[in-house]
N, C-alpha and C positions, 0 to 999 in steps of 0.2 A: 440500538438506536437506528432508526431507518426512516426513509421518506423525508417528508417536510420537516418533521420534528428533528431528525438528525441534522438536516441542513441548518435549521435555526440554531441549534446548539453549537454546531461547528462555526457558524458565522459569529456567534457571540463569543465563543472561545477565541477565535482568530483576532477579534478586536481587543481582547483582554490579554492576549498572549504576548509575553516579552521575549520568548525564544520559540523556536520550532518545537522544542520538547514540551511546550505547554499545549500544543495542539493535540486534541484527543485522537485524531486520525493518525498522527505520527506515533503516539503511544501504542495504539492498536496494531499498526503495521509493524512496529519494532518488536512487540511481544510475539506476534505470530511468526515473524522472521526468525527470532531466536529459537522458537519451538521447532520450526522446520529445519533450521541449521543442525540442531542436536539430533533430530531424527535422521536427517540425510547422512550423517556420519556413520550410521549403521547400515547403509545400503551396501550391496555387494561391491567388492573392489573394482570390478569392471565398470561400475557406474560412477565411481568417485570423480572421474575427470570428464564426465558427460552429464547425465541427468542430475546427479546430486549437486554437481558444481553449478549447473544451470539454475537449479532451484535456489541455491544460496545466493547467486548473483542477482536473479530477478527479484527475489524477496527483499534483498538489501537495497536494490535500486529504488524501490518505492520510498524507503526511508531517506535515502540519499537525495533523491529529487525533491522531496518535501523540504528537507533542510536547505539545500542549495537555493531553491526557489524562494524560500522564506527569507534567506539572507539577502536576496536581491530585490525584495519587494519594495523597499523604500526608493530605490532608484528607478525601478520599472515594474509596474503592475503587470504589464504584458509579459515580461520575462518570468515572473512568478507563475502566471497562468500557463506559460509554455511548459514549465517544469511540472506543473500539476497534470497537464495532459500526458506527459511522458510517464508519470507515476500511475495514472489511470491505465495506460497501456500495459504497464508492468503488472498491475493488479489483475488485469484480464489475462495476461500471459500466464500468470500463476494457475489459472483455472486449467489450462492445457497441461502444464507439468504435473499438477496434482492428479489429473485424470490418468496420465501415464503411470504415475506411481501406484495408483489404485489398481489399474488394469494389469500391471506387472507384479502386483501383490507385494510391493515394498512397504505399503502402508495399508491399514485396514480400511474398509469402506466407510465405517462410521467416522473415523478420524478425517478421512478425505472429505466427506460431506461437511463436516464442521469447518475445516479449513477453507474449503471452497466457498461456503457461506460467509465466512469471515472476510474473504477477499472481495466478495460481492458487496458486502457492507462497506468495506474500505473504499472501493471504487465509487459507491454512492456518496460517501462522505466527501471524497475528493471532488466529485462532480458538483456537490452542493457548495463547496468552497470556491470552485471555479465559477459557478453561476453567481455567487455573491460578489466575487471580484468583478465579474462582467457587468453587474448591474449597479455597482457603486460608482459614485461620481468622482472618486479620487483619481488623480492622474497616475 
């Protein structure tokens, strides 16, 4: 799902969602976060408290910010949008960490390309949700 079509689907899903877990962007971010968590546990011991930890924290941050922002949406659409911006930043940050992992040969290039593409898609979906919230007339 990408581009305008992805934004339309996410906007529709957002209006029908009763919890953050109903959002497709949350489900995608959560799924890839779990994959990366499992893979990062196999990194060298020297990386467990640096690169592996950073990957785990940044990938989980996306999910956490979607959930926290969604929980605050009824009180403040602006607050939800702020959390979405943080999640977008974390999705972009993951691009850097995955590049390090590939260059250091902790993950193979094919897996790296797939995960980087997934984070680009997640960032686009988050941006679509942000744009939808910005253009809606709700307070």
